[in-house]
C-alpha positions in Angstrom: 35.4 12.4 -36.2 33.7 10.7 -33.2 32.9 12.1 -29.8 35.9 12.8 -27.6 36.2 10.8 -24.4 35.3 13.4 -21.8 36.9 11.4 -19.0 40.4 11.9 -20.6 40.0 15.7 -21.2 41.0 18.2 -18.5 38.0 18.9 -16.3 37.4 22.5 -17.4 37.6 21.6 -21.1 35.2 18.7 -20.7 32.8 20.9 -18.8 33.0 23.5 -21.6 32.4 20.9 -24.3 29.4 19.4 -22.5 27.9 22.8 -21.8 28.2 23.7 -25.5 26.4 20.5 -26.5 23.7 20.8 -23.9 22.8 24.5 -24.3 20.7 24.1 -27.5 19.0 21.1 -25.9 17.7 23.0 -22.9 14.1 24.3 -22.8 13.8 28.1 -22.7 13.6 29.7 -19.3 14.5 33.0 -17.8 17.8 33.0 -16.0 17.1 34.7 -12.7 19.5 37.0 -11.0 20.2 34.6 -8.1 21.1 31.7 -10.5 24.8 31.9 -11.0 25.0 29.1 -13.6 22.8 28.0 -16.4 20.8 24.7 -16.6 23.2 23.3 -19.2 26.1 24.0 -16.9 24.4 22.4 -14.0 23.5 19.2 -16.0 27.1 19.1 -17.3 28.4 19.1 -13.7 26.1 16.2 -12.8 27.1 14.2 -16.0 30.8 14.7 -15.2 30.2 13.4 -11.7 28.8 10.2 -13.1 31.5 10.0 -15.7 34.3 10.3 -13.1 32.5 7.9 -10.8 32.4 10.2 -7.8 29.7 8.7 -5.5 28.7 11.8 -3.5 27.4 14.9 -5.2 28.4 17.1 -2.2 32.0 16.0 -2.4 32.0 16.6 -6.2 30.4 20.0 -5.9 32.9 21.1 -3.1 35.8 19.9 -5.2 34.7 21.8 -8.3 33.9 24.9 -6.3 37.2 25.0 -4.4 39.5 24.1 -7.4 37.9 25.2 -10.6 34.7 27.2 -10.4 34.5 29.5 -7.3 31.5 31.3 -8.8 29.3 28.3 -8.5 26.2 28.7 -6.2 25.7 26.7 -3.0 25.3 23.0 -3.1 21.7 23.3 -1.8 20.6 25.5 -4.7 22.3 23.2 -7.2 20.6 20.1 -5.8 17.2 21.8 -5.8 17.6 22.9 -9.4 18.9 19.5 -10.5 15.8 17.8 -9.0 13.6 20.2 -11.0 15.6 19.4 -14.2 14.9 15.6 -13.9 12.4 15.5 -16.8 14.8 17.4 -19.0 17.6 15.0 -18.2 15.3 12.0 -18.9 14.4 13.5 -22.2 18.0 13.9 -23.2 18.8 10.3 -22.1 16.1 8.7 -24.2 17.0 7.9 -27.7 14.1 7.6 -30.2 14.6 5.1 -32.9 12.4 4.3 -35.9 10.6 1.0 -35.5 8.8 -1.2 -38.0 6.8 -3.3 -35.6 6.0 -3.0 -31.9 4.1 -5.3 -29.5 1.8 -3.4 -27.2 1.0 -4.8 -23.8 -0.1 -3.6 -20.3 0.5 -5.1 -16.9 -0.9 -4.3 -13.5 1.6 -3.0 -11.0 0.0 -3.7 -7.5 1.3 -1.6 -4.6 -0.2 -3.9 -2.0 -2.8 -6.6 -1.7 -6.3 -5.4 -2.4 -7.3 -6.2 1.1 -4.7 -3.8 2.6 -5.5 -1.0 0.1 -7.6 1.1 2.5 -4.5 1.5 4.8 -2.0 2.0 2.0 -0.7 5.6 1.8 1.2 5.2 -1.6 0.6 8.5 -3.5 -1.2 8.1 -6.8 -2.3 4.5 -6.5 -5.9 3.7 -7.5 -8.3 0.8 -7.4 -8.5 -1.0 -10.7 -9.4 -4.3 -12.3 -7.4 -6.7 -14.5 -8.0 -10.1 -15.9 -6.5 -11.6 -12.7 -9.0 -9.6 -10.5 -9.0 -6.4 -8.6 -5.8 -4.5 -8.1 -4.7 -1.5 -6.1 -1.8 0.4 -7.6 -0.8 1.3 -11.2 -0.8 -0.1 -14.7 2.3 -0.3 -17.0 1.7 0.2 -20.7 4.7 -0.7 -22.9 5.8 -1.0 -26.5 8.4 -3.7 -27.1 10.3 -4.5 -30.2 10.2 -8.0 -31.7 13.4 -8.9 -30.0 12.0 -7.9 -26.5 13.6 -4.5 -26.0 11.2 -2.0 -24.4 11.0 1.0 -26.7 8.5 3.1 -24.8 6.6 2.8 -21.6 4.1 4.7 -19.5 2.9 4.1 -15.9 -0.7 5.1 -15.2 -3.2 4.7 -12.3 -4.8 1.2 -12.2 -8.3 2.6 -12.8 -7.4 4.0 -16.2 -8.6 2.0 -19.2 -6.0 0.4 -21.6 -7.4 2.4 -24.5 -6.7 5.7 -22.7 -3.1 4.6 -21.9 -2.6 3.4 -25.4 -3.8 6.7 -26.9 -1.5 8.7 -24.6 1.5 6.6 -25.8 0.5 7.0 -29.4 1.0 10.8 -29.3 4.7 10.2 -30.0 3.7 7.9 -32.9 5.5 9.9 -35.6 8.8 10.1 -33.8 9.1 6.3 -33.9 8.3 6.2 -37.6 4.7 5.1 -37.1 5.3 1.4 -36.4 2.7 -1.3 -37.0 1.3 -2.6 -33.7 1.1 -6.3 -33.3 -1.6 -7.0 -30.7 -2.7 -5.7 -27.5 -3.4 -8.0 -24.6 -5.5 -7.0 -21.7 -3.8 -7.3 -18.2 
């Protein structure tokens, strides 16, 4: 039996199903007394908002609180907690697949021209060098499959060497089935 279409289920039932699925996926944390709902319930609400194509979170939160879940906390607390849960949501959204081969490459991501770098206030950007010359910004390291799909990527400061970025990406090597790397080109 496949997964049910949550957009067709009644809202409360879809919320309960999503919460049951998400609860074991959540990292352990203490539930504080001022938190009226769990992290899994909060993410379920955000997913249902996207599923029902409601553009504004404030309207969605108000609708749910008025009509279905009066025990929900304030919208401000929900938004703050959701922003802290962004890495958890990204981890849940990323599917890891076994790969036989990957092409490894890196690319400079300049924030501004090198000449304007002293006046740039972009947080985290660094001076670095590539084969095309000096760069101010970041460096993208990526694994792509043979058909061009990006399987994994990492964005690092421009002053970090390719080898360091590659080693950091290879920490998840086993999860991808230990693919064979086909080349590494310098930026």
